[in-house]
N, C-alpha and C positions, 0 to 999 in steps of 0.2 A: 434736520434745520438747521438747527443752530447754526452746525458745519456751514454748512452752503450761506448764510447771513452771513458767518465772517471772512469767508472766502471772496461774496459779494464786496463786502467794505474795502476787505486788502488789496484786491481789484481795484478800486475806486480812489484810494491812499494814492499805489502806485499810479495809476493813472496821471495824479495829481500832480503829483512830484517829478514825474518823466517833464511836465507839459511846464511846471513854473520852477523849477531847481530848487527852491525851497519854499515850505507852504506851512502857516502857524496851526499848531494844533487844534485851535478855539475853530480856525477855519475848517479845516478837517473833519471838526463835529458836525461844524454845521453841511458840511457836504455828503457826508453820508450817514445822516438824520439817526447819528448815535449819541449817548453819553460823554462826557470829558473821560470819566473811567474808564468807558470800551475802547474809547479814539489810543488812549493813552495804553491799552492794553494792546492791539493790533500793531499798532509803533513796535510798540518794545518785543513781538512776535517775528516781523519785518526788520527789525534792526537786528535780530538775533541770526537770522536766516542770512543778513551781507545784503540787503536789498534795499536798506536805507541807512538813513546815520541822522540818530538825533542832534539836533543841536538843542541850543535854548528857545525855551518857548515852539517850539518845532520839529521838521526835518528836512534832509536835503537828500542831494543822491552820494554814492559811495562814491570815495574816490579815485576809484578807477570807472566807474558810469559818468563822468562831469559834462554835463550838456554842451560844454561849449567849452572844450578842451582847448589848455594853452601851452605854450613852450615853457623850460623851465625858468624859474625865476631868479634870478640873481640871489646867493647866501649875502648873509648879511661882511661887511669884513673886520665884524669885532663880535661874532655872536654870543648871548647869551644863555649859558644853556643849566637851567633848573636840574637838582639833583636829588631827591624826596630817597632816602635809605634808610631803611629798619632800624638801622644799630650804626652807631661808628665805633663797634668796637670788635676786637680779636677776627672776626670775619671779613669782615667792610672798611677797612683801613685801606689793604691794598689794590680793592675794588673802585675806590673813590680816587687813592692815588693814581692811579690808569686812565680813569676819566678826566682828571685833572690835566694829567699829562698830554693827553689825544686832545683836549679843547685848548689848552695853551702852547700847543703846534700849530689851531690854528686858526692863532690870534685873537682867542675867544675868553670869557670867563665863566669861570663853573659856579653855581652856585648851590651851597648843599643843604639840606634843612635834613634830621632828626626826626622817623617816626618812630615808632613801638610796636609792629606786627596788628596794626591797628589800622579796621579800613575806613574809619572818620576820620582818626587823627592823618592816616592817610592824606585824602580828601581835603585837610585841615590845611596840610603842610601846601600841597599842588595850588591852592589858591594863593596863597603869598605870595609862592613864583611866579605865577600868573601877574597877580599884582604888582610885583617886585620891576617882570617886561620882559621875561622868561621867554625865549622864540621856540626851543623846543625842552623838553623832558627827560630826562632817566626816570623810570621810576619803579619801583622793585616793593609792589603793594600788595596787601592781603589779598590771599584768592580763596581761601574760603569761604563756604557759606555763604547765605542769601546776599551781604551783606557785601562782600570778593566777589559778587557775579555784579552788583550793581555799580562797584564800585569802578570794573572792566571800561561796561558801559558807557559809563563816563568820562571815563578816559579815551574810550574808543572816537566819543561825541567832541573832544573837543578840536580851537580851530589849531592850536599849534601841535606840531609832531609830537607824538608819545612813544618810547622806545621804552618797552619792559624788563629789566635786568634780572637774570635769575629767578623768572618766572614764566610759564606759558598759558595761557588764557586757558579752564578749564571745557571739558567737552559739552557743557551750554554754548558756550562760546565757538561755533566750531569758524566762522566765517570773521571774527573779529579783526579788521585790520589795521593789526601792531604790529611792529616790529617790534624783535626780540633777541637778545642775545644772552645764551644758557652755557651752564655746564651739565653734561650727562652723567651725574651722578651712578647713574646703576652704571655704565662702562665702566666709572673708577674702581667700587664696587668689584669687576668683575676681575678687574685686571690682579686687582691682590686676592684675589681668591686663587687665582691661575699661577700664580708666582707660590700660593705655600705649595698648591697640589704638583706644581715641577719639583718643588722640596721632599715630595711622596707621601703629605699628609693627604689624609683620605677623609677626616673629621675635621672639620673647621669652623670654629663655632662665630660667634658674631656681635658684639654689643652694639647700638645706638645710642647716642644723646636725644633724650627722651624732648627736651626743650627745640632741639631743631627743625627746619620747616627741609630737610634734606634727608633726615633719617628714612622717610618710607622708599625716595630713591633708591637710597643707597642698599638697604632692604630689598628691595626688592632686583636690585643688582644682583647679590649673595645670594638671593634664591633659585634665577635665574640661571648662574654661573654656576649653583653646584650642580643643578638638575638637569646642565650642559655635559656638565663632564661626569654625569653618574654617578656623583659622592651620595654618599649618606645626608638624609637630613631627619628621619626619626632617632627622635631624641637627643640631637646637639644643641646647645643651648642658641638661643637669638632671643635676645636681652634687651628690655631698654634700662637706662639706669638715669639716676636725676645728676644735676650739674660734679662736676667733681669740689667736693669742698663743702657740699650741702650737708646738714644734720643727717640725711641720709645715706649719706655716701657709701661710708664704710662696710654697713649693711651690705648693700646692694651689691660693692664687688666682692664682697666674701660670701655671698649666692654669686656670681659668675665662677669664682675660681672652684667654688665647691660642684657647682655643676658642671664644669672641665671636666675636675678628679672624674666625678661621676662617671662619665658619660665615656672615660677614654677619651677625651679633646683635648690635645697639646700644640693646637694650632687656633688663634683669634685673630678679626678682624675689627678697632675698635675705633668707635668714632666721636670724640675728637680725640685731639694730640693730648689734653688735658688728662682726658678719661684714658689714653693706652697708659699715659705717662703713673695713672695713679694704679690703673690696673698690675700695671711692672713692679712698683713700688710695694705692694700689698701681699703679692707674690713673692717678692724678695723676703718681706717681713715673715710668710711665712714657710719660708726655706722651700722653696721653692724657684729655680732659677729661669732666668731668660737668656740666652734661646734655650738652655740644653733640654728644658723640661717643659716649657712653654715659650712657641715661636710669636709671635705678636706684630701685629700691624697696625699704624696707626693710618687713619686717615683724615688729612686736612693738610699736616706739612708745615705749622705753624713753626712751633719751638721743639719736633720730633726730632733734629740731631743734635740735639743740647742735653739729648734724656742718656742718661746709663743704662746699659748699650742704647745708643742711637740707634734710634727707631726707622727702621724700614717704612716708609709713608707712602700714600696715594697724595699730590699735591693739585689739588682744582689749580687753573690758570688765574688766579684772583686779580691782578695786576692787566696782564691782559682782554682778559672780560671788561672790564671796566673801559678799558682806553675801544676796543672793538665796538662796546655799545654809545659811546660816545662819536664815534665814525661814524656809526649804521644814522643816529640824531644830524648830525650834520648835514652826511649827503641826503635824505629826508628833507631835510630845510632847503638844501641849492635844487632838490627836484621831488615838490611835496606833490605832483600828479599823475607821473607815467612812469616814475621809480615801481616795483611791482612791490610788495609786502617782503623784507627779508625775514627769517628764523634761524639764527646761525648758533650754533652748537659747537662747542668749546669741550674738546676728548681732557681730561684729568692727567700725569705724569707720574711713572710709579717710582720714589727713586728708593734701591735697594743699597740695606746700613746693615747692621752687626745683629737685630734683633729677631732677624730670624732664624739665623747658626748661620748668614752666607757673611762673606764680605764683599763689599764695595767691587764691581769693574774697576 
């Protein structure tokens, strides 16, 4: 019975928004004869299915179902583009520089705000950029947990175009109409595993950085590649480690090396460069040669070429990713209604150096 009542309310809400285009939540509560809490729950369910879009104080039609379509609107001659990055260190400077290059080429200006992998902080930074007049936004938001889902719902309801950078909506929001530019880190891990396999390695270990949001995708790519190549995984070390240089680092890297020796593993993919260089250095301290005794591939390629020996590395195309995200935002700004949602995926590349026992081509 309750399900039937909810379905009836949903139909009334959809009929109202189709008729009027935009409807206030308090008017919906009167229309369906339910409390404000119940109506907000109904609206959330409809928005998650992509049937309505939440705006301040009410709901409206999705962009793809605009009741009175208009032609493409001319973009500003000098667009103001906001960017919320979770950090301005390590991975993100190249992404930011790529976005800056694309925005400048379009005659616009990029406004940067740094956040801290926190949904509430992300929201504050977006508010700051909107208050500064940003016409479109590039955001690398927190997407985990209830706070992350609510943040994405809120971003999807903004009146300016929003492009996600290195983030995709979670399964709870399958139809949220947000463009995105991302790196396929699972493919990158697979490239590393396949390279090591071509060199004759059958038991290939994995070391991931505990604090990185990309570790899960890298682990998935490693698992998929190992399975598809029919390589053994039982007993092969797949470890998370703390950041290089932290108080727990030496103990963690010794555990990595000990487990590799015990499991007869002579090849390992390490995320990221700092940790890979740390593994190499610690192995050398213990009399284990790279690449003679242990082949190492790094995931990141920020400083891998400067290692001794130079590290073979998977490189996410960070500069291009930032430029592409900005191009998506500018294109959406020029055509806010008729342009379909774009989800663009870039593959990393593998640069072969000397840490696997092979010479660069």
